[in-house]
C-alpha positions in Angstrom: 20.8 -75.1 -34.4 18.2 -72.7 -33.1 18.5 -68.9 -33.5 16.9 -65.9 -32.0 14.7 -63.7 -34.2 13.7 -60.0 -33.7 10.0 -59.7 -33.1 9.6 -56.0 -32.0 11.3 -53.3 -30.1 11.3 -53.3 -26.3 9.6 -49.9 -26.4 6.7 -51.5 -28.3 5.7 -53.4 -25.1 3.1 -52.0 -22.8 3.5 -52.7 -19.1 1.2 -55.4 -17.7 -0.4 -56.1 -21.0 0.1 -58.1 -24.2 0.9 -57.5 -27.8 0.4 -59.9 -30.8 3.2 -60.8 -33.1 3.7 -63.1 -36.1 6.4 -65.8 -35.5 7.0 -68.9 -37.6 3.5 -68.7 -39.2 1.9 -68.5 -35.8 0.4 -65.6 -33.8 2.2 -65.2 -30.5 1.1 -63.2 -27.5 4.0 -61.4 -25.7 3.4 -60.1 -22.2 5.6 -57.7 -20.1 5.0 -58.1 -16.4 6.3 -54.8 -15.0 6.2 -55.9 -11.3 9.1 -58.3 -11.8 10.3 -57.3 -15.3 9.4 -60.7 -16.7 8.7 -61.4 -20.4 6.4 -64.2 -21.5 5.4 -65.5 -24.9 2.5 -67.9 -25.5 0.3 -68.9 -28.4 -2.3 -66.2 -29.1 -4.9 -68.9 -29.9 -7.6 -69.4 -27.2 -8.6 -73.0 -27.4 -12.0 -72.3 -25.7 -13.0 -69.4 -27.9 -11.3 -70.8 -31.0 -10.0 -67.3 -31.7 -6.6 -65.5 -31.6 -7.3 -63.2 -28.6 -5.0 -64.2 -25.8 -2.8 -61.0 -26.3 -5.9 -59.0 -25.2 -6.2 -60.8 -21.9 -5.5 -59.4 -18.4 -2.4 -60.4 -16.4 -2.9 -61.6 -12.8 -1.3 -63.9 -10.3 -2.4 -66.8 -8.2 -0.2 -68.7 -5.6 2.8 -66.7 -6.9 2.3 -67.7 -10.5 1.7 -65.2 -13.3 -1.3 -65.9 -15.6 -3.3 -64.3 -18.4 -7.1 -64.5 -18.3 -8.7 -64.9 -21.7 -10.7 -61.8 -22.7 -13.6 -63.9 -23.9 -14.4 -66.7 -21.4 -11.9 -65.8 -18.7 -10.0 -69.0 -18.5 -6.6 -68.4 -16.8 -3.4 -69.7 -18.4 0.0 -69.9 -16.6 2.3 -67.7 -18.6 5.4 -69.8 -17.8 3.9 -73.2 -18.6 0.9 -72.4 -20.8 -1.3 -74.7 -18.6 -4.9 -73.6 -18.1 -5.5 -73.2 -14.3 -9.2 -73.8 -14.7 -9.0 -76.8 -17.1 -5.4 -78.3 -17.1 -6.0 -80.5 -20.1 -5.8 -77.3 -22.2 -2.2 -75.9 -22.7 -1.0 -72.9 -24.7 2.3 -73.3 -26.6 5.0 -71.3 -24.9 8.1 -69.7 -26.5 11.5 -68.7 -25.2 11.7 -64.9 -25.2 14.4 -62.4 -24.3 15.6 -58.8 -24.8 18.8 -58.2 -26.7 20.0 -54.8 -27.8 16.5 -53.3 -27.2 14.9 -55.9 -29.4 12.4 -58.5 -28.1 13.5 -61.8 -29.6 11.9 -65.3 -29.8 13.9 -68.4 -30.3 13.3 -70.3 -33.6 12.9 -74.0 -33.3 14.7 -74.8 -36.5 
């Protein structure tokens, strides 16, 4: 059975930008898109730069899909699916995320 784990407080999120959090021995990038009040959580590891930097990326949109552009080489990753828009063979892990009682939570897989 899976459970939800507190990661940070809702007030820790910055509109239209990301934060990095530790979750199940992984760095996770959490983004708050203020325009539509959506939360996204993806792996913080950039497969192109081989570095944990995705949380410092810039949010944008293309064809109605929200993405984050890597801060180093600018590849764009769909925040819902993790798929790289520029090189679809590269995919970031995605995580279920929600707000509960003013806490940002991610769902554990165990």
